[in-house]
C-alpha positions in Angstrom: 225.9 -103.7 -199.6 223.0 -106.1 -200.0 219.8 -104.9 -198.5 217.2 -107.3 -197.1 213.7 -106.5 -198.5 212.4 -109.9 -197.4 212.6 -108.9 -193.7 209.0 -108.8 -192.2 208.8 -106.0 -189.7 205.9 -105.8 -187.3 204.4 -102.4 -187.8 201.3 -102.8 -185.6 201.0 -100.4 -182.8 203.6 -98.0 -184.2 201.2 -95.2 -185.1 201.2 -96.4 -188.7 198.3 -95.1 -190.7 198.7 -98.1 -193.0 198.7 -100.7 -190.2 196.9 -99.0 -187.3 194.6 -96.6 -189.2 192.6 -98.9 -191.5 189.5 -98.6 -189.3 189.5 -94.8 -189.9 189.2 -95.4 -193.7 187.3 -98.8 -193.9 185.4 -99.0 -190.7 184.7 -102.3 -188.9 185.1 -104.2 -192.2 188.8 -103.8 -191.8 188.9 -106.3 -188.9 191.6 -108.9 -189.7 192.3 -107.5 -193.1 196.0 -107.4 -194.3 196.9 -103.8 -195.1 197.9 -103.5 -198.8 196.6 -100.1 -199.4 198.1 -96.6 -198.9 201.4 -95.7 -200.6 203.7 -96.6 -197.8 206.4 -99.3 -198.1 206.9 -102.1 -195.5 210.7 -101.9 -196.0 213.3 -100.6 -193.5 214.9 -97.4 -194.8 218.4 -97.4 -196.2 221.0 -97.8 -193.5 222.7 -94.6 -194.6 219.5 -92.6 -193.9 219.0 -94.2 -190.5 222.7 -93.5 -189.6 222.3 -89.8 -190.6 219.1 -89.5 -188.5 220.7 -91.1 -185.5 223.7 -88.8 -185.8 221.4 -85.8 -185.9 219.3 -87.0 -183.0 222.4 -87.5 -180.9 223.3 -83.9 -181.2 220.4 -83.4 -178.8 219.4 -79.9 -179.9 216.5 -79.4 -182.3 216.2 -75.7 -182.8 215.0 -73.9 -185.9 216.6 -75.5 -189.0 217.5 -74.0 -192.4 218.3 -75.6 -195.7 222.0 -75.9 -196.1 224.3 -75.8 -199.2 224.9 -79.6 -198.8 221.1 -80.1 -198.9 220.7 -78.1 -202.1 223.7 -79.9 -203.6 222.2 -83.3 -202.8 218.9 -82.4 -204.5 220.6 -80.8 -207.5 222.9 -83.8 -207.9 220.0 -86.3 -207.8 218.1 -84.5 -210.5 221.2 -84.3 -212.7 222.1 -88.0 -212.2 218.7 -89.4 -212.7 216.9 -87.0 -215.0 219.7 -85.1 -216.8 218.0 -82.0 -215.5 220.2 -79.2 -214.3 218.2 -77.6 -211.5 219.3 -74.3 -210.0 219.4 -73.7 -206.3 217.0 -70.8 -206.4 214.4 -72.9 -208.1 214.0 -75.2 -205.1 211.2 -74.2 -202.8 210.3 -76.1 -199.6 206.9 -77.6 -198.9 205.9 -80.0 -196.1 204.5 -82.4 -198.7 203.4 -82.6 -202.3 199.7 -82.9 -201.5 200.1 -79.8 -199.3 201.9 -78.1 -202.1 199.2 -78.8 -204.6 196.7 -77.1 -202.3 199.0 -74.1 -201.8 199.5 -73.9 -205.6 195.8 -74.0 -206.2 195.3 -71.2 -203.6 198.2 -69.1 -204.8 197.6 -69.2 -208.6 193.8 -69.5 -209.0 190.6 -67.9 -207.6 187.4 -69.5 -206.4 185.4 -70.6 -209.4 188.4 -71.1 -211.7 188.6 -74.3 -213.7 191.4 -76.8 -213.0 191.8 -79.9 -215.2 192.9 -83.4 -214.2 192.9 -86.8 -216.0 190.7 -89.4 -214.5 191.2 -91.9 -213.0 193.9 -90.3 -211.0 195.3 -89.8 -207.5 192.2 -88.6 -205.6 193.9 -85.8 -203.6 194.1 -83.9 -206.9 190.3 -83.8 -206.8 190.2 -82.8 -203.2 192.7 -80.0 -203.8 190.4 -78.5 -206.4 187.0 -79.1 -204.9 187.9 -78.3 -201.3 189.3 -75.0 -202.4 186.1 -74.2 -204.3 187.6 -74.4 -207.8 185.8 -76.0 -210.8 186.8 -79.6 -211.5 187.3 -80.4 -215.2 188.1 -84.0 -216.2 190.0 -85.2 -219.3 189.3 -88.9 -218.9 192.0 -91.4 -219.8 191.5 -93.8 -222.7 191.9 -97.4 -221.6 193.0 -99.9 -224.2 194.1 -103.5 -223.3 194.6 -102.5 -219.7 196.8 -99.5 -220.5 196.1 -95.8 -220.2 196.7 -93.2 -222.9 195.8 -89.5 -223.1 192.9 -88.2 -225.2 194.8 -85.1 -226.5 191.9 -83.9 -228.6 189.6 -83.9 -225.6 192.4 -82.4 -223.4 192.6 -79.3 -225.6 188.8 -79.1 -226.2 188.2 -79.1 -222.4 190.8 -76.4 -221.9 189.1 -74.1 -224.4 185.5 -74.9 -223.5 186.0 -74.7 -219.7 188.5 -71.8 -219.7 191.0 -73.9 -217.8 193.6 -72.0 -215.7 195.6 -74.9 -214.3 196.4 -78.5 -215.2 197.7 -81.0 -212.7 199.6 -83.9 -214.2 200.5 -87.2 -212.5 204.0 -88.1 -213.9 204.3 -91.1 -213.7 200.6 -91.9 -213.5 198.9 -93.1 -210.3 197.0 -95.5 -210.2 197.7 -96.8 -213.7 201.5 -96.7 -213.5 202.0 -95.2 -217.0 205.4 -93.6 -217.7 204.5 -90.8 -220.1 206.8 -90.6 -223.1 208.8 -87.5 -223.8 206.7 -86.9 -226.9 203.5 -87.1 -224.9 204.8 -84.6 -222.3 206.0 -82.3 -225.1 202.5 -82.3 -226.6 201.0 -81.5 -223.2 203.4 -78.6 -222.8 202.6 -77.3 -226.2 198.9 -77.3 -225.6 199.3 -75.7 -222.2 201.5 -73.0 -223.8 199.1 -72.4 -226.6 196.3 -71.6 -224.1 198.5 -70.2 -221.2 197.6 -72.9 -218.8 199.7 -73.4 -215.7 201.1 -76.9 -215.8 201.7 -78.5 -212.4 203.5 -81.9 -212.5 203.4 -84.3 -209.5 206.6 -86.4 -210.0 206.7 -88.1 -206.6 206.8 -91.6 -208.1 209.4 -90.7 -210.8 212.2 -92.7 -209.3 210.2 -96.0 -209.1 210.3 -97.2 -212.7 210.6 -100.7 -214.0 213.0 -102.2 -216.6 212.8 -100.5 -220.0 211.2 -97.3 -218.6 212.5 -94.0 -217.4 210.6 -91.0 -216.2 211.1 -87.8 -218.2 211.2 -84.7 -215.9 208.7 -82.2 -217.3 210.9 -79.4 -216.1 213.7 -80.5 -218.4 211.7 -80.7 -221.6 209.8 -77.5 -220.7 213.0 -75.5 -220.2 213.3 -72.8 -222.8 210.0 -73.9 -224.3 207.3 -73.0 -221.7 207.8 -71.1 -218.5 204.5 -71.7 -216.7 205.5 -75.0 -215.2 205.8 -76.2 -211.6 207.4 -79.5 -210.8 206.7 -81.2 -207.4 209.3 -83.7 -206.2 210.2 -85.5 -202.9 212.3 -88.4 -201.6 209.3 -89.6 -199.6 207.9 -92.3 -201.9 211.3 -93.5 -203.1 212.8 -93.9 -199.7 209.7 -94.3 -197.5 210.1 -91.0 -195.7 206.5 -89.6 -195.9 206.3 -89.2 -192.2 209.2 -86.7 -192.3 207.1 -84.2 -194.4 209.7 -82.7 -196.7 209.3 -82.0 -200.4 211.0 -79.9 -203.0 208.9 -77.8 -205.4 210.9 -76.8 -208.5 209.9 -73.5 -210.1 212.3 -72.1 -212.8 210.2 -69.1 -213.7 211.0 -66.2 -211.3 207.6 -64.6 -211.4 205.9 -67.9 -210.5 208.5 -68.7 -207.9 208.0 -65.3 -206.2 204.3 -65.8 -206.1 204.6 -69.2 -204.5 207.3 -68.0 -202.0 205.2 -65.1 -201.0 202.2 -67.3 -200.4 204.2 -69.8 -198.3 205.6 -66.8 -196.4 202.1 -65.7 -195.6 201.3 -69.1 -194.2 204.7 -69.1 -192.4 205.6 -72.4 -194.0 209.2 -71.5 -194.5 211.2 -74.0 -192.4 211.8 -77.6 -193.0 211.4 -80.5 -190.6 214.9 -81.0 -189.3 214.8 -84.8 -189.6 213.1 -84.6 -193.0 215.9 -82.4 -194.2 218.6 -84.7 -192.9 216.9 -87.8 -194.3 216.3 -86.3 -197.8 220.0 -85.1 -198.0 221.2 -88.6 -197.0 218.8 -90.3 -199.4 219.9 -88.2 -202.4 223.6 -88.4 -201.5 223.9 -92.1 -200.6 220.7 -93.8 -201.8 221.4 -94.8 -205.4 222.4 -98.4 -204.6 219.5 -98.9 -202.3 217.1 -97.7 -205.0 218.6 -99.9 -207.6 218.0 -103.0 -205.3 214.6 -101.8 -204.4 213.5 -101.5 -208.0 214.7 -105.1 -208.7 212.8 -106.4 -205.7 209.6 -104.5 -206.7 209.9 -105.9 -210.2 210.3 -109.4 -208.9 207.2 -108.8 -206.7 205.3 -107.5 -209.7 206.2 -110.5 -211.9 205.3 -112.9 -209.1 201.9 -111.3 -208.7 201.1 -111.3 -212.4 202.1 -115.0 -212.7 200.1 -115.9 -209.6 196.9 -114.0 -210.7 197.1 -115.4 -214.2 197.5 -119.0 -212.8 195.1 -118.9 -209.9 192.7 -115.9 -210.2 192.2 -115.4 -213.9 189.0 -113.5 -213.2 191.2 -110.6 -212.2 193.2 -108.7 -214.8 196.4 -106.7 -214.0 197.0 -103.3 -215.4 200.8 -103.8 -215.6 202.5 -100.7 -214.4 205.6 -99.1 -215.9 206.4 -97.4 -212.7 205.2 -97.1 -209.0 204.7 -99.9 -206.5 200.9 -99.5 -206.8 199.0 -101.8 -209.2 195.5 -101.4 -210.5 193.6 -104.7 -210.5 190.5 -105.0 -212.8 187.9 -107.0 -210.9 184.9 -106.1 -213.1 184.4 -109.7 -214.1 183.3 -110.4 -210.5 180.2 -108.4 -211.3 180.2 -106.4 -208.0 179.3 -102.8 -207.5 181.7 -100.3 -205.8 180.6 -101.0 -202.2 180.1 -104.7 -202.9 183.7 -105.0 -204.2 185.0 -103.1 -201.2 183.1 -105.4 -198.8 184.2 -108.5 -200.7 187.9 -107.7 -200.5 187.7 -106.6 -196.8 185.3 -109.2 -195.4 185.7 -112.2 -197.7 189.3 -111.9 -198.8 190.5 -110.0 -195.7 192.7 -107.7 -197.7 192.6 -103.9 -197.4 193.2 -102.2 -200.7 192.3 -98.8 -202.1 189.0 -98.7 -203.9 189.3 -97.9 -207.6 186.2 -95.7 -207.7 187.8 -93.1 -205.5 190.2 -92.2 -208.3 187.4 -91.0 -210.4 185.6 -92.1 -213.6 187.3 -95.1 -215.1 188.3 -96.5 -211.7 185.0 -98.4 -211.1 185.5 -102.1 -210.7 189.2 -101.8 -209.8 191.2 -102.0 -206.6 194.7 -100.7 -206.1 197.2 -103.0 -204.4 200.5 -101.9 -202.8 203.2 -104.4 -203.6 206.0 -102.6 -201.7 206.2 -105.3 -199.1 208.2 -108.5 -198.3 207.2 -111.3 -200.7 205.7 -113.3 -197.8 203.1 -110.6 -197.2 202.3 -110.2 -200.9 201.9 -114.0 -201.3 199.6 -114.1 -198.2 197.4 -111.3 -199.7 197.2 -113.0 -203.1 196.2 -116.4 -201.5 193.5 -114.7 -199.5 192.1 -113.1 -202.7 192.3 -116.4 -204.5 190.4 -118.3 -201.8 187.7 -115.6 -201.6 187.2 -115.6 -205.4 187.0 -119.4 -205.6 184.6 -119.6 -202.7 182.2 -116.7 -203.7 
């Protein structure tokens, strides 16, 4: 079946945070700005998912749900097919979302004042999960070379020792840089964490969204039999645009860690899935392979189009070419604008709403993050707006 990713769907007045909630995040400056920010695709879901949801809705009874054998089989099958990782049913723990899970994990496995390490710039809810829960934030800043991020392993281990780090939260693949960490890089991270008994928590929500020549390595697979203190956070939400259905799967192979997490979730009474999220996730992981294949191809075409456009028409901006994710970091430092000035320029002059680079932490200053998971017509509109603003500044 051929899926139509060029279809422009009017999402205004649909209670969409991306399209209707820009004022909440950007204020009055968002007036007339094209939303190219939050990680939410402007594509219609796979028909197989919509069909499954319609069928479930038509049953007309929405009582307490439970995860079924077919659900577990779908999740296990997806991990095996795409990551060669043989997950066991009992490892799969429910959470209403990965960001929620990160907060629960911080609360369940650390105490106020404990040190938790992240690698900046990185997805800003990592910082929030640490700071809002009164833990100490420790940064291992990325090394940027030729608009590509690498890990400073010497500083990584040094910070773990100096700051008595208890937990490390990894973004795999990286957001906002789009790096797909190699198996060797991930093994080295695991080895250092094992050496110092640091709990490794890997957010792999973008794992499915890789480009040609790249494949995400599941940390859980390479850690198996090597290091037990690993928690892997997964979901179908980014891959299939299901974030509003609040369903994620937290993979915990170690029984002791798993029991601690399960006990904490039980205390919060977060033990039941969203009935439609469960249905959508099962359908996505059972029937979604072909849709994902076509999505990746479309996203790659969008990425190449954007890179060619910027190189030809807005050379002042440099693209950090991602190896995964539909989120792209654009280096705007040559425009000579401060953080707030760059935000105002893009919102008021270009009329494009993008995520500010500085919110991702040190190293993000002078960048904006653009979401290219949209029909080509919208992407082209956004790029032409940026071009006009830069030329007329």
